[in-house]
C-alpha positions as CSV (number, residue, x, y, z in Angstrom):
1,M,-8.8,-21.4,-27.6
2,S,-5.6,-20.0,-29.1
3,N,-2.5,-19.0,-27.3
4,S,-2.9,-15.5,-28.7
5,Q,-5.8,-15.1,-26.3
6,L,-3.6,-15.6,-23.3
7,S,-3.0,-12.8,-20.8
8,Y,0.2,-13.7,-18.9
9,D,1.0,-10.5,-17.0
10,G,4.6,-11.3,-16.2
11,W,4.2,-11.9,-12.4
12,L,6.3,-15.0,-12.3
13,D,9.4,-13.6,-14.2
14,K,11.0,-12.1,-11.1
15,H,10.7,-15.3,-9.1
16,F,11.9,-17.7,-11.7
17,S,14.9,-15.4,-12.6
18,I,16.5,-16.3,-9.2
19,I,15.5,-20.0,-9.2
20,T,18.4,-22.3,-10.1
21,G,18.4,-26.0,-10.9
22,R,15.6,-28.0,-12.4
23,K,12.7,-27.9,-10.1
24,S,9.3,-29.7,-9.8
25,V,6.6,-27.0,-10.3
26,L,3.0,-27.7,-9.5
27,E,0.6,-25.2,-11.1
28,L,-2.9,-25.3,-9.5
29,G,-6.0,-24.0,-11.4
30,C,-4.1,-23.6,-14.7
31,G,-7.2,-22.7,-16.6
32,R,-6.5,-21.7,-20.2
33,G,-2.7,-21.6,-19.6
34,D,-1.9,-17.9,-18.9
35,D,0.9,-18.8,-16.5
36,T,1.6,-22.2,-18.2
37,S,2.7,-20.3,-21.3
38,F,5.6,-18.9,-19.2
39,L,6.3,-22.0,-17.1
40,A,6.6,-24.2,-20.3
41,E,9.7,-22.2,-21.2
42,T,11.5,-22.4,-17.9
43,G,13.0,-25.9,-18.3
44,H,11.5,-27.0,-15.0
45,I,9.3,-30.1,-14.6
46,V,5.9,-28.6,-14.7
47,V,2.6,-30.2,-13.8
48,S,-0.4,-28.1,-14.6
49,C,-3.7,-28.9,-12.9
50,D,-7.3,-28.0,-13.2
51,V,-10.8,-29.4,-12.4
52,D,-12.0,-28.7,-16.0
53,D,-11.5,-31.3,-18.7
54,R,-11.3,-28.7,-21.4
55,A,-8.5,-26.8,-19.6
56,V,-6.4,-29.9,-19.1
57,E,-6.9,-31.0,-22.7
58,H,-5.9,-27.5,-23.9
59,I,-2.7,-27.6,-21.9
60,K,-1.9,-31.1,-23.2
61,N,-2.3,-29.9,-26.8
62,S,-0.6,-26.6,-26.4
63,Y,2.4,-27.5,-24.2
64,P,3.6,-31.0,-25.0
65,G,6.5,-30.7,-22.4
66,V,4.1,-29.9,-19.6
67,F,2.5,-32.7,-17.6
68,T,-1.2,-32.4,-16.7
69,C,-3.5,-33.6,-13.9
70,K,-7.2,-33.2,-13.5
71,F,-8.5,-33.0,-10.0
72,D,-10.7,-31.0,-7.6
73,M,-8.6,-29.0,-5.1
74,R,-11.3,-29.6,-2.5
75,D,-10.2,-33.3,-2.5
76,R,-6.9,-34.8,-1.4
77,F,-4.2,-33.9,-3.9
78,P,-3.0,-36.9,-6.0
79,F,0.6,-36.2,-5.2
80,A,3.0,-37.6,-2.6
81,V,4.2,-35.9,0.5
82,S,7.0,-33.4,-0.1
83,S,7.0,-33.9,-3.9
84,A,7.0,-30.3,-5.2
85,D,9.7,-27.7,-5.0
86,I,7.3,-24.9,-6.1
87,I,3.6,-24.6,-6.0
88,I,1.7,-21.9,-7.8
89,A,-1.9,-20.9,-7.2
90,S,-2.7,-17.8,-9.2
91,L,-6.3,-16.4,-8.9
92,C,-7.7,-19.8,-8.2
93,L,-8.1,-20.1,-4.4
94,H,-10.6,-17.3,-4.0
95,F,-13.5,-19.4,-5.5
96,F,-14.0,-21.1,-2.1
97,T,-15.1,-20.2,1.4
98,Q,-12.1,-19.5,3.7
99,D,-12.8,-22.8,5.5
100,V,-12.5,-24.8,2.3
101,T,-9.4,-22.7,1.3
102,R,-7.7,-23.7,4.6
103,G,-8.2,-27.3,3.7
104,I,-6.6,-26.7,0.3
105,L,-3.7,-25.0,2.0
106,S,-3.2,-28.0,4.2
107,E,-2.9,-30.2,1.1
108,I,-0.5,-27.6,-0.4
109,G,1.6,-27.8,2.8
110,R,1.6,-31.6,2.6
111,V,2.8,-31.8,-1.0
112,L,5.3,-28.9,-0.9
113,K,8.9,-29.7,0.2
114,R,10.2,-28.4,3.5
115,D,12.4,-25.8,1.7
116,G,9.8,-25.3,-1.1
117,L,8.2,-22.1,-2.3
118,F,4.5,-21.3,-2.5
119,L,3.5,-18.4,-4.9
120,C,-0.1,-17.3,-4.6
121,R,-2.4,-14.6,-5.9
122,L,-5.8,-13.6,-4.6
123,N,-8.4,-11.0,-5.5
124,S,-8.1,-7.8,-3.5
125,D,-11.3,-6.2,-2.2
126,K,-10.0,-3.0,-3.9
127,G,-10.4,-4.7,-7.3
128,F,-14.0,-5.7,-6.4
129,K,-14.9,-2.1,-5.5
130,Q,-13.3,-0.8,-8.7
131,G,-14.5,-3.3,-11.2
132,M,-17.7,-5.0,-10.1
133,G,-21.1,-3.8,-9.0
134,P,-22.5,-4.6,-5.5
135,E,-23.6,-8.2,-5.0
136,P,-25.1,-9.9,-2.0
137,E,-22.4,-10.6,0.6
138,L,-22.6,-14.2,1.9
139,A,-19.8,-13.7,4.5
140,P,-17.1,-11.0,5.0
141,G,-15.7,-10.5,1.5
142,L,-17.5,-13.4,0.0
143,Y,-19.9,-12.8,-2.8
144,M,-22.0,-14.7,-5.4
145,T,-21.1,-13.2,-8.7
146,G,-22.0,-14.0,-12.3
147,G,-18.9,-16.1,-12.4
148,G,-19.7,-18.0,-9.2
149,M,-18.7,-17.6,-5.6
150,K,-15.7,-15.3,-5.0
151,Q,-13.8,-14.3,-1.9
152,F,-12.2,-10.9,-1.9
153,Y,-9.4,-10.1,0.5
154,N,-7.9,-7.3,2.4
155,E,-4.4,-7.5,3.9
156,E,-5.6,-8.5,7.3
157,M,-7.6,-11.4,5.9
158,V,-4.6,-12.5,3.7
159,R,-2.3,-12.6,6.7
160,A,-4.9,-14.5,8.8
161,L,-5.4,-17.0,6.1
162,F,-1.7,-17.7,5.8
163,S,-0.9,-17.5,9.5
164,G,0.4,-21.1,9.4
165,W,3.0,-20.2,6.8
166,N,6.3,-18.3,6.7
167,I,5.2,-15.3,4.7
168,I,8.1,-13.8,2.8
169,S,6.2,-11.0,1.1
170,V,2.7,-9.6,0.6
171,D,2.2,-7.2,-2.3
172,E,-1.0,-5.6,-3.5
173,Y,-1.0,-4.2,-7.1
174,E,-3.0,-3.5,-10.2
175,T,-2.7,-5.8,-13.2
176,V,-4.6,-6.6,-16.3
177,K,-6.2,-10.0,-16.5
178,F,-8.7,-11.1,-19.1
179,S,-8.5,-7.6,-20.7
180,K,-9.7,-6.0,-17.5
181,Q,-7.9,-4.0,-14.8
182,N,-7.8,-5.9,-11.5
183,V,-6.2,-5.5,-8.1
184,V,-4.6,-8.6,-6.6
185,F,-2.5,-9.7,-3.6
186,E,0.7,-11.6,-4.4
187,I,1.9,-13.7,-1.5
188,V,5.3,-15.5,-1.4
189,M,5.6,-18.2,1.3
190,K,7.6,-21.1,2.6
191,P,6.3,-23.8,5.0
192,L,6.7,-23.2,8.7
193,S,6.5,-27.0,9.3
194,K,5.5,-30.0,7.4
195,A,1.9,-31.2,7.6
196,S,1.6,-34.9,8.5
197,G,0.9,-37.1,5.5
């Protein structure tokens, strides 16, 4: 997989343009490195993570300055309490039921520093209606698709999911990912309180 195949859509630029100092950045679900391609140039300490061996190996080979970690987000994260300044989860948390996602959010809260920043993107249900045919609905907004199980969100569901966080902003917009038009929610958050370790 070559870097020319990447489809970084610029969503992190506005956030990192106002972040000063050298920060520890944890990127969850890095995949083929769409966002890693940007993060590698920021000068921050970046750890890109994925459950897939090939994805982790690709990041190692493509971005020598970026650290990598292979783990399943459904398990306890292999990071210490309050060890990350910034955590990024772009289009990787909607592959789980909401109960599982809440468990993952608990781990994100454990690892993120008290004054840390959590940047997240999720599939909007508007994107589903525009870009995908009808599939059997397993639970509200949860479908089994050709790419596996996916949860699609409306704003009410987003705010309910992140009710334990200090939500700074929720934006819904169209973007191009993997050469396809998609609609996503972008949520910027800070912890309300620290989870116990």
